[in-house]
C-alpha positions as CSV (number, residue, x, y, z in Angstrom):
1,X,76.5,91.1,72.7
2,X,79.0,93.8,72.0
3,X,82.5,92.8,71.4
4,X,84.3,95.4,73.2
5,X,85.5,94.7,76.9
6,X,83.3,95.9,80.1
7,X,83.9,96.0,83.6
8,X,82.3,93.7,86.1
9,X,82.5,93.9,89.8
10,X,84.5,90.7,89.6
11,X,86.8,92.2,86.8
12,X,87.1,92.9,83.1
13,X,85.1,90.8,80.7
14,X,86.6,90.6,77.3
15,X,86.6,88.5,74.4
16,X,89.5,86.1,73.8
17,X,90.0,83.7,70.5
18,X,91.6,80.3,71.4
19,X,92.9,77.8,68.9
20,X,92.1,74.2,69.3
21,X,94.5,72.6,71.6
22,X,95.4,69.0,71.8
23,X,95.3,67.9,75.3
24,X,95.4,64.9,77.8
25,X,92.4,64.6,80.4
26,X,90.5,62.8,82.7
27,X,86.7,62.8,83.1
28,X,84.8,63.1,86.5
29,X,81.3,63.8,87.6
30,X,80.4,67.6,87.3
31,X,80.1,67.7,91.0
32,X,82.2,70.0,93.2
33,X,83.1,67.9,95.9
34,X,84.2,65.0,93.1
35,X,86.3,67.8,91.1
36,X,88.0,69.1,94.2
37,X,89.0,65.5,95.1
38,X,90.2,64.7,91.5
39,X,92.5,67.5,90.9
40,X,95.4,66.4,93.2
41,X,95.5,63.1,91.6
42,X,95.5,64.4,88.0
43,X,98.0,67.1,88.6
44,X,100.3,64.7,90.6
45,X,100.3,62.2,87.7
46,X,102.3,64.4,85.7
47,X,106.4,64.6,86.0
48,X,106.0,68.6,86.4
49,X,103.4,71.1,86.2
50,X,106.3,73.5,84.8
51,X,104.9,74.7,81.4
52,X,101.7,72.9,81.7
53,X,98.3,74.7,81.0
54,X,95.6,73.2,82.9
55,X,92.1,73.6,82.3
56,X,88.6,72.4,83.4
57,X,86.3,71.9,80.9
58,X,82.5,71.9,81.7
59,X,80.1,70.4,79.3
60,X,76.7,71.7,79.9
61,X,73.7,69.1,80.3
62,X,76.2,66.0,80.3
63,X,77.1,66.2,84.0
64,X,81.0,65.8,82.7
65,X,83.9,68.0,84.0
66,X,87.0,67.3,82.1
67,X,90.4,68.1,83.7
68,X,92.8,68.9,81.0
69,X,96.6,69.8,80.3
70,X,97.4,71.1,77.2
71,X,99.8,68.3,75.6
72,X,103.2,69.1,75.6
73,X,106.5,67.5,73.3
74,X,107.4,65.4,76.3
75,X,103.7,64.0,76.3
76,X,104.4,62.2,73.3
77,X,104.2,58.7,74.5
78,X,101.3,59.6,76.9
79,X,102.8,57.2,79.6
80,X,100.1,58.3,82.1
81,X,97.4,56.7,79.9
82,X,95.2,59.6,79.9
83,X,92.3,60.4,77.5
84,X,93.2,62.2,74.6
85,X,91.0,65.4,73.8
86,X,90.7,68.7,72.0
87,X,90.1,71.9,74.0
88,X,87.9,73.6,71.2
89,X,89.0,76.9,69.8
90,X,87.0,79.9,68.7
91,X,85.7,82.9,70.7
92,X,85.0,83.0,74.3
93,X,84.1,85.7,77.0
94,X,87.0,85.9,79.4
95,X,86.6,87.0,82.9
96,X,90.1,86.8,84.8
97,X,89.9,86.2,88.6
98,X,92.8,87.0,90.6
99,X,93.1,86.2,94.2
100,X,94.6,84.2,97.1
101,X,93.4,80.5,97.2
102,X,91.4,79.5,98.2
103,X,89.1,82.5,98.3
104,X,89.6,83.0,94.6
105,X,88.1,79.7,93.9
106,X,84.9,80.8,95.6
107,X,84.2,83.5,92.9
108,X,84.4,80.9,90.0
109,X,80.4,80.4,90.0
110,X,79.8,84.1,90.3
111,X,82.1,84.7,87.3
112,X,80.3,82.3,85.2
113,X,77.0,83.4,86.1
114,X,78.2,87.1,85.0
115,X,79.6,85.5,81.7
116,X,76.5,83.7,80.9
117,X,74.1,86.7,81.3
118,X,76.7,88.7,79.2
119,X,76.6,86.2,76.3
120,X,72.8,85.6,76.4
121,X,71.8,84.4,72.9
122,X,75.2,84.3,71.5
123,X,76.3,81.6,74.3
124,X,77.5,78.4,72.0
125,X,76.2,75.5,73.8
126,X,78.1,73.0,71.7
127,X,81.4,73.8,73.4
128,X,82.3,73.7,77.1
129,X,82.8,76.6,79.5
130,X,86.4,76.5,80.6
131,X,88.3,77.2,83.9
132,X,91.9,78.0,82.8
133,X,94.2,77.8,85.8
134,X,97.2,80.3,84.7
135,X,99.0,80.2,87.9
136,X,98.3,80.3,91.7
137,X,95.7,82.7,92.5
138,X,94.8,83.7,88.8
139,X,91.9,82.0,86.8
140,X,90.3,82.5,83.5
141,X,86.6,81.9,83.3
142,X,85.7,81.5,79.6
143,X,82.3,80.9,78.0
144,X,82.1,80.2,74.4
145,X,80.1,82.7,72.4
146,X,79.3,82.3,68.6
147,X,81.7,84.0,66.2
148,X,81.8,87.6,66.4
149,X,82.9,88.2,62.8
């Protein structure tokens, strides 16, 4: 894998370096129907989605999908009784999807297929792959790779 960005039919693939991020989370089965059913309740539990960074973490081979929100100052007491987790930092291949919902969600699987193919042997299986819901109609798909340096 080279570390420069490349074009793909779905968008540009580039490398993003994330910091470890404390988060509040809830686990569900890694099943499309279970995930789709669980997101509205997870999001609805928060006082507001304003300023939130919502992410889905999929742990390969475990059957676990972790709905996560990066911890904010107003979450200090964790009144929602959510799990505490850390979204692992490091280097990730990123493909940003843009489009109208719900059509854009239908491209997530293809985006991850392209990223896993691009990562090849550099895929870091010790970290989850991530769906980062940036805003309505914009999703970053991230696949962890071994350090490029």
